[in-house]
N, C-alpha and C positions, 0 to 999 in steps of 0.2 A: 592673858595673850602670851606669847613665846619671844622674850627677849633674845633680839637680834644681835647689839650690839651697844657693850658700855665703853662708851671714849670720855676721855677729858680734852679740854679746850685748857690749855696755860694760855696767861697774860696779862694786860692791863688794865683795868676798869678808870675813868679819871672822870669828878665831874663835870659839864656840857655846860656851857652860858650860850644860849644863841639867842639873836637880837639886836638892837640897836646899837651901837656902839656909843660908847656915856650915853644912854637911854637903857628903857627897858629891855631887861633881861631873862628869856624862861631856861631855868633852871632843867638839867635832864641827867642823864650820862653815857658813856659810850666808851667803846675801845675796841680796834679791829677783830678779837678774837670773841670778845664777850659777847659783841654783835651779831659772829657766824653762830655761840653759841645758842642765843635766841631764837634766831632763825631754824637754827637744823634742831629743836629743840622743839620749834611748834609745830614742824612737817614731820618731823620721828613721833610726837609720843602714843601716835595709835598705832605704830607698827613694832615697836619694840624697841627703839634706839635708847638708851640708857644715856641722857648728855650731864655732866659732869663741870664746872667751871672752877678751875685754880689761880687761887691769886693770894694774897697779900690786902688785907684793907685797916682802919682804925678802928676805934670801941666809938667814934663820934659818932651821931646826929645823921651823920651822909652815907656812912657806912652800913650802918644800922636798916635807911633804909634802902640800897642798894639792896642788901640780902632778901630781903622782902620782896620788893620786885621779882627778885630771882626764881626766887620759889611759888612765886606765883605764875611765872613763866615753867614751875615746874622743872626746872635745872637745880641738880644736887648741888647743894653749898658747900658739904660737907669736906672739901679737900681745900673749903678758902680759910688762910690761916685769919687771925685779930689778933693787934697787936696796942695797946694803949700807949696814947700821945701818938701813934702816925695817922697821917690820913692821906684821901685818896689824890690823886693829882688834879689838875683843872687846866682847860681849855677852853676855849671860841672860837666860832665857827662865824665868818660873815660868809654869803651866798650873794652870787653876783646875780645878774638877772637873766642869764641862761641855767642856771641853778650848777655852776659852778666852784666851787669854795675854798676860800684860805683860812689856816687853822694858824693858832698862835695858842701856844704852851706855856703851863707855870708845873714840872711834872719832876722839877728836881730832887725834892723828898716824896713824892710818888710811896705810897708805901710797898707797891706791888714788886718794886725794885731792889726786897730784900727776904723774897718767899727762900731762899734757900739759905739766907744768914744762921739758921740755926742748925743743930748737930743733925736733924732732920728734920723732912717734908710733909705734912698729909700725900701729897702727888707720891716720893719714894715711899712712904709704908705702905702703899693701896697700888702698886703702878704692879703686882700680878694680878690685879684684880679686875683688869683691863681688858680691852679687845681692842683699843687705837687710844689715841693722843696727835691729839693737833696742837701746834702754837705755829708764830709766825716768825719774819727778821724783824718787828718790834718786840715781838716776847725777846728775845733774844739778846737785842740792843738796849732795852734796859734793865737787866741784870750784868751782877758784877763777872770778870771772867771766872769766878770760881763756883759761879752762880749758874752758869752757861758747861762747865764740865760739867756739872751736876744732872742738869735736862739733858742733852745728849747724851750721861749715863742710861737716864728713866726711859730713851728713846732704844740705847742699846738693849736694854733689860729686857724691852716688850715683846722687840723682833727677834730674840734669841727663843720666844717660845709663840713665835708664830704669830705675836698681834702687829696690826699694818700702824703707822704713824705716816701723818701728813704734814708737812711744811707748804708754808705758805708764806712769798719772799715778801712780803709787804716790806719796801727796803725807805729809811728815810735819813738820808748822808746827816741829818745833824745829830743823831742820835751817837751816829760810833766818832770822838772823838781822835782815834787815827785815820779818819779816813777810810776812803774806799777801800783799800789795801790791808784796813785791818778786820773790815766787814768784811773784803774778800774770804780772811781763811776762816771765818768763822759758817759763813754761807758754803765755802765749801764740802766742811768736815758734815753741815744741816744735811746739801743734799745730798750726800755718800751715807746719810744718815736716815732715811725718808722711805716709804714706798710711793707713796704720790708727791709730787710736787704741784703746789700751785702758781702759776707764776704771774705776776702782770706782768705786762712786754717794757710798759715803757716805766720799769721799775728796775728790769730788769738791765736794761740799760744802761740805765744811772749807773746800776752796781759794777757793771763790767766798764764803763767807760767809753762805748761806744755807741757811734751816730745809727748803723745801718740796721734796722731793724730782723731782716732777713739771719742779718750774721747772729742776731741776739738771737732768732727762734730757732736758728741753726746750734748755739750751745745749749739751750732749754734741749732741743730734742736730745743734744749725747749727754744728756745726764744719766746717770744709776741708775734713778729711780727707773722701777716697772710701769709707772704713770705718770705722764706728765701734762698740764689742761696750762694752758695758755690764754688768759684773758687780753684781748684786746680794744678794749672801751666797747665803742659800738659797732666794730670790726668781726665777722665770723670767729668763732672760738675755735683756737686748735687742742685737739687731744693727739695725742703719742701714745701707744699704749704699746708696751713692748712685743716683736714678735707680727704687729700689726699695721697694715697702712695708716698715715697720719690720717686724721680725720678733719673737717672745718665747720662749725656747724654754727648756723646763723643765728644771730641775734633778734632781740623784737624791736621796732620801732613804734618812737610813741608821738602822739601829737605834740605835749607837751613837759620838758626837763623842769622840773620843779628844784630839784636836789640831788646830785649826786653822790653826797656822801654816804657811804654805805653799799653801794652796789656792788663791789667785789668782794665787799662781809657778806653780802647777803647771795650771790650768786655762791658761794662757798657753802655756804649753808645750803641751799635748795641741793646741790651736785653731790655733797655728799648725806643728803637725808635722800635721794634716787638712791646712789652706789652704795651704803649702807644696810639697802634693805634688796639688791641685789639687781637693781636697773644695769644696763650696761651703758655702758661712758657715753655714747651718743646723744640717748636719753635725759641721762643723767646731765649732761649740758644742753639742750632742752629745758631740766626742768630749772639749771641755777640760770639760765636768761631770762626765764620767763617772769621770775620769782625779781631779778635785779630791775627788770620793765617795771612792773609795781610799784616798789622800794623808788627808786628816783621820781616818780609822779607823787613824791610826800616830801612834805619837810624833816629832816632829820634822817639818823643812820638807822634807828629804830620804828619803823612805821606799826600803827595801830592793832594790836591782833586785829581786828575786824576788813580792816582791809584787804586781809590775807583768803576772806571768806571764799572768793574767785578762783584760786589756788587751784589748779588739777596737777597732778604728776606723767599726766598725758594728753 
């Protein structure tokens, strides 16, 4: 099989606890870019898309289990740093009757925050072997300012030789001690250094501190990225490709929403799996929306692989 693309996704993966508060809870793991990596690996594995995940973990049993699970998904873990004495972060999920979720985090000592603390990192050492790099606003937020600079330098190096950088805006205000103003400075730099911007509209409005959705869409369309994809929940996905009129791609309606966790992450995995195979933006958005519709009918951010057997690209 011809390899079409080698892509690395960078971010944080945490231990997940899901279930009854102060009762029985099921252990799993998740994180925005890791969720996307799993879906991209599942959909792209037979099409020459080689997926790697870059993060830092400990040498504990939970970290071992994460690595084993990613290996099973055929995700390349050679970009993962392991540091004794450090641990993954932790979060819990509470889901209401409509499938909407509430998260509680314990991530202050998360190992992923330290990925760029050393003299070099696996991502920096192998950036010239990659065709694409994907990271999110959460990836930026959990790093130190020096780590963010090194991540953006990786993006610049990759783009300088013709590689593609994809930035997903996932914005969590509580991760930015300096508030919206601090976050906007880093987001401006990330937007300026990417070829594709994936925008969750609610997050973009929060980042910009504007209530008007149309104004937020106009701002997204004005970004320098050649390709901008605006995710709007159940509303049609919007796409602006440089030099072409904007597109609106309908989402897929489902009879019952079980859990919206991972909807945007799975959309990104489906969209990228199609785009990296050469499908046009409209068809790729259909793929992303179709996968997200499947995911929200199951519990958890990462659904069982067998639940995706009905997925088709066209």
